[in-house]
N, C-alpha and C positions, 0 to 999 in steps of 0.2 A: 565523437565528444560527451563525455557521460554526462548525466545532468543530475541532481542532485529537486527531489519532488519533497514538497513540505507542502503537509494536509490537515489542518482542522475539521473537525465535522460535531458542529455540536447535540448534540444531544443521542450521537450513539454511544450505547450501553455494549460494556465488553462479552454482552450475554444472543447482542445484534451483529458483535464483531465477531465472535466463533461462528456464529451459523454462518458468518458469509465465508468463510474462512471452511465450513467445513462441505460448503455448495461451487466456488469455484478451488477445492485443491492446490492452491499456486505452490506449495512446501515440497505437495506432492510431485506437481505440475509442472515444473516451473516455470513465468512465463519466459517467452524469450525475450533480452534482454533485462530482464529482473538479475543484479549485483548481490542488493543488498532490501534486506525489508525492517523495520525497527516499529514499534504501533505502542502506545502506553495511552492512558486512560489519565485525567485530571477533569477535578470537580467542571462539569458541562462537558464531557465531551470526549472526541478520542482523538489522540495527537499519531502522525504515520509523517515517516523520514523514508523516502526511499531512495536508491541510487538505482538507475537503468541506465542503462549505454544509448543510448536518442531519447527525445519526448515522443517518436513518434511512436517507440514501443509500449512504450504505457497506454499511449493515446489508442494502439491497437490491443495492448491487454485491457483496457475499461470497456472496449466499443464491445470486444469479442464473449469477454468472459466477466468480467467486476458487473458492469453493469444490466444484468440481467440477474446477477444472483442481490446486487440492490435490492430490485422490484419483487424478487421471490421475498425474501426478509423483511421486506416493507418496510423503509430507510425512509424515512421521513426528511426531507430539507435538503440543501445542495452541498457540497463540502466547499471548505474553502480551501486553492488548489494554487503553489507556487513553483513553479521553476525555476532551477538556476544554475548555472553550468560551473561541473565539477571542477576544483583547484588542483586536487590530488588527494587522491584516495588511498587510499590501507586499513589492510586485515589484518590481527593479528594471524599472528598464525595458530590452529584451533580453535578460532574464533565463530558461535553458531548457534543454534539450540532455543530452549524455549524458554522464558520464562517459571 
């Protein structure tokens, strides 16, 4: 069953997020099980909403690819992460891209 990941990471800047993106390259080498990724910033930190085929897919991605990039970039603290079962998933035709 697909799951929705909600993440908030206090203190992370857009520059740090972009450095992680460059290190992990998840847009070029899409992790197994990732369906959707949306990231934005508000004062104080990073927010992410993902959809994954299963929570285990995210856990594997985090352990093998994301955690090493977090150390490489030097992010401080820990994210606040929550998983919820998805009730419905709809993606508008042609949706995608970067801001």
